C-alpha positions as CSV (number, residue, x, y, z in Angstrom):
1,M,0.0,0.0,0.0
2,S,1.4,3.4,-1.0
3,L,1.3,6.6,1.1
4,A,-1.4,8.0,-1.2
5,D,-3.6,4.9,-0.6
6,G,-3.1,5.2,3.2
7,I,-4.1,8.9,3.2
8,T,-7.1,8.1,1.1
9,A,-8.0,5.2,3.4
10,V,-8.1,7.5,6.4
11,L,-9.6,10.7,5.0
12,L,-12.5,9.2,3.0
13,P,-14.1,7.3,5.9
14,A,-13.5,10.2,8.2
15,G,-15.2,12.6,5.8
16,A,-18.1,10.2,5.4
17,V,-18.5,10.0,9.2
18,F,-18.6,13.8,9.4
19,C,-21.2,14.0,6.6
20,A,-23.3,11.3,8.2
21,L,-23.2,12.9,11.6
22,G,-24.1,16.3,10.1
23,A,-27.1,14.7,8.3
24,L,-28.1,13.0,11.5
25,G,-27.9,16.4,13.3
26,V,-30.2,18.0,10.7
27,L,-32.8,15.3,11.4
28,R,-32.5,15.2,15.2
29,F,-31.8,18.7,16.4
30,P,-34.8,20.5,17.7
31,D,-34.6,24.1,16.3
32,L,-33.5,25.9,13.2
33,L,-30.3,27.3,14.5
34,S,-29.0,23.9,15.7
35,R,-30.0,22.4,12.3
36,L,-28.1,25.2,10.5
37,H,-25.1,24.4,12.6
38,A,-25.3,20.7,11.7
39,A,-25.9,21.5,8.1
40,T,-22.8,23.7,7.7
41,K,-19.9,22.8,10.0
42,P,-19.8,19.0,9.9
43,Q,-20.8,18.9,6.2
44,T,-18.0,21.3,5.3
45,I,-15.4,19.5,7.3
46,G,-16.6,16.2,5.8
47,L,-16.4,17.5,2.3
48,L,-12.9,18.9,2.9
49,L,-11.8,15.5,4.3
50,I,-13.3,13.7,1.3
51,L,-11.6,16.1,-1.1
52,G,-8.4,15.6,0.8
53,G,-8.7,11.9,0.4
54,V,-9.5,12.1,-3.3
55,A,-6.6,14.5,-4.1
56,P,-3.8,12.0,-3.7
57,Q,-5.5,9.6,-6.1
58,A,-5.9,12.3,-8.8
59,G,-2.4,11.6,-10.2
60,S,-1.3,15.2,-11.0
61,V,-1.7,18.7,-9.6
62,S,-3.7,19.8,-12.6
63,A,-6.2,17.0,-12.0
64,A,-6.4,17.9,-8.3
65,A,-6.8,21.7,-8.9
66,P,-10.6,21.5,-9.3
67,L,-10.8,19.8,-5.9
68,L,-9.1,22.9,-4.4
69,L,-11.7,25.1,-6.1
70,V,-14.6,23.0,-4.7
71,G,-13.2,23.2,-1.2
72,F,-12.6,27.0,-1.5
73,F,-16.1,27.7,-2.7
74,Q,-17.6,25.4,0.0
75,L,-15.7,27.4,2.7
76,L,-16.8,30.6,1.1
77,T,-20.5,29.9,0.6
78,A,-21.6,27.6,3.5
79,P,-21.2,30.2,6.3
80,V,-22.7,33.0,4.1
81,T,-25.7,30.8,3.4
82,A,-26.2,29.8,7.0
83,Q,-25.9,33.4,8.1
84,T,-28.5,34.5,5.5
85,V,-31.0,31.8,6.4
86,G,-30.5,32.4,10.1
87,G,-31.0,36.1,9.8
88,A,-34.1,35.7,7.6
89,A,-35.6,33.3,10.1
90,Y,-34.8,35.7,13.0
91,R,-36.4,38.6,11.2
92,A,-39.4,36.5,10.3
93,G,-39.9,35.6,14.0
94,V,-39.4,31.8,13.5
95,I,-36.6,31.6,16.1
96,D,-37.6,31.6,19.8
97,R,-35.5,34.5,21.1
98,D,-35.8,33.2,24.7
99,V,-33.4,30.3,24.0
100,L,-30.7,32.6,22.6
101,T,-27.8,33.1,25.0
102,V,-26.8,36.4,23.5
103,D,-29.0,38.5,21.3
104,E,-27.0,41.2,19.6
105,S,-29.6,42.1,17.0
106,P,-30.1,45.8,16.6
107,Q,-33.9,45.2,16.4
108,E,-35.9,46.0,19.5
109,R,-37.7,43.1,21.1
110,K,-41.4,43.3,20.9
111,P,-43.4,41.9,23.8
Protein backbone atom coordinates (compact mmCIF):
# COMPACT_ATOMS: atom_id res chain seq x y z
CA MET A 1 0.00 0.00 0.00
CA SER A 2 1.38 3.39 -0.98
CA LEU A 3 1.29 6.56 1.10
CA ALA A 4 -1.43 8.00 -1.16
CA ASP A 5 -3.58 4.92 -0.56
CA GLY A 6 -3.07 5.23 3.20
CA ILE A 7 -4.07 8.91 3.20
CA THR A 8 -7.14 8.09 1.13
CA ALA A 9 -8.04 5.16 3.39
CA VAL A 10 -8.06 7.47 6.42
CA LEU A 11 -9.58 10.66 5.01
CA LEU A 12 -12.47 9.23 2.97
CA PRO A 13 -14.11 7.32 5.85
CA ALA A 14 -13.47 10.23 8.23
CA GLY A 15 -15.18 12.59 5.80
CA ALA A 16 -18.07 10.17 5.38
CA VAL A 17 -18.52 9.99 9.15
CA PHE A 18 -18.59 13.79 9.45
CA CYS A 19 -21.16 14.04 6.64
CA ALA A 20 -23.31 11.30 8.18
CA LEU A 21 -23.22 12.95 11.62
CA GLY A 22 -24.13 16.29 10.06
CA ALA A 23 -27.10 14.70 8.30
CA LEU A 24 -28.15 13.02 11.55
CA GLY A 25 -27.93 16.38 13.31
CA VAL A 26 -30.19 17.97 10.71
CA LEU A 27 -32.76 15.28 11.39
CA ARG A 28 -32.46 15.16 15.18
CA PHE A 29 -31.77 18.72 16.40
CA PRO A 30 -34.85 20.54 17.69
CA ASP A 31 -34.59 24.05 16.29
CA LEU A 32 -33.54 25.90 13.17
CA LEU A 33 -30.27 27.32 14.50
CA SER A 34 -29.05 23.93 15.68
CA ARG A 35 -29.97 22.41 12.34
CA LEU A 36 -28.13 25.16 10.48
CA HIS A 37 -25.07 24.41 12.55
CA ALA A 38 -25.32 20.71 11.72
CA ALA A 39 -25.89 21.48 8.05
CA THR A 40 -22.82 23.68 7.68
CA LYS A 41 -19.94 22.81 9.97
CA PRO A 42 -19.76 19.00 9.88
CA GLN A 43 -20.79 18.90 6.23
CA THR A 44 -18.04 21.34 5.27
CA ILE A 45 -15.41 19.49 7.28
CA GLY A 46 -16.63 16.19 5.84
CA LEU A 47 -16.43 17.48 2.28
CA LEU A 48 -12.93 18.87 2.85
CA LEU A 49 -11.79 15.53 4.27
CA ILE A 50 -13.28 13.69 1.29
CA LEU A 51 -11.62 16.09 -1.14
CA GLY A 52 -8.36 15.62 0.76
CA GLY A 53 -8.75 11.87 0.39
CA VAL A 54 -9.48 12.06 -3.32
CA ALA A 55 -6.64 14.48 -4.14
CA PRO A 56 -3.77 11.97 -3.71
CA GLN A 57 -5.55 9.63 -6.12
CA ALA A 58 -5.87 12.33 -8.81
CA GLY A 59 -2.40 11.61 -10.15
CA SER A 60 -1.33 15.16 -10.96
CA VAL A 61 -1.65 18.68 -9.62
CA SER A 62 -3.69 19.76 -12.64
CA ALA A 63 -6.20 16.99 -11.97
CA ALA A 64 -6.42 17.91 -8.26
CA ALA A 65 -6.80 21.68 -8.86
CA PRO A 66 -10.60 21.51 -9.29
CA LEU A 67 -10.79 19.84 -5.89
CA LEU A 68 -9.14 22.90 -4.37
CA LEU A 69 -11.70 25.12 -6.06
CA VAL A 70 -14.57 23.02 -4.74
CA GLY A 71 -13.15 23.23 -1.21
CA PHE A 72 -12.58 26.97 -1.49
CA PHE A 73 -16.10 27.68 -2.70
CA GLN A 74 -17.58 25.44 -0.01
CA LEU A 75 -15.68 27.38 2.65
CA LEU A 76 -16.83 30.62 1.06
CA THR A 77 -20.52 29.87 0.56
CA ALA A 78 -21.59 27.63 3.46
CA PRO A 79 -21.17 30.23 6.26
CA VAL A 80 -22.75 32.96 4.14
CA THR A 81 -25.75 30.79 3.36
CA ALA A 82 -26.21 29.78 7.00
CA GLN A 83 -25.93 33.41 8.13
CA THR A 84 -28.47 34.53 5.54
CA VAL A 85 -30.98 31.80 6.38
CA GLY A 86 -30.54 32.37 10.12
CA GLY A 87 -30.98 36.13 9.75
CA ALA A 88 -34.08 35.72 7.62
CA ALA A 89 -35.57 33.29 10.15
CA TYR A 90 -34.76 35.68 12.99
CA ARG A 91 -36.42 38.61 11.22
CA ALA A 92 -39.44 36.48 10.34
CA GLY A 93 -39.88 35.58 14.02
CA VAL A 94 -39.38 31.85 13.50
CA ILE A 95 -36.62 31.63 16.12
CA ASP A 96 -37.56 31.56 19.79
CA ARG A 97 -35.52 34.45 21.11
CA ASP A 98 -35.78 33.21 24.70
CA VAL A 99 -33.41 30.32 23.96
CA LEU A 100 -30.67 32.61 22.62
CA THR A 101 -27.79 33.08 25.02
CA VAL A 102 -26.81 36.42 23.53
CA ASP A 103 -29.04 38.48 21.25
CA GLU A 104 -26.96 41.18 19.58
CA SER A 105 -29.58 42.10 17.04
CA PRO A 106 -30.12 45.84 16.60
CA GLN A 107 -33.87 45.23 16.41
CA GLU A 108 -35.91 46.01 19.46
CA ARG A 109 -37.69 43.13 21.09
CA LYS A 110 -41.43 43.34 20.87
CA PRO A 111 -43.35 41.91 23.81
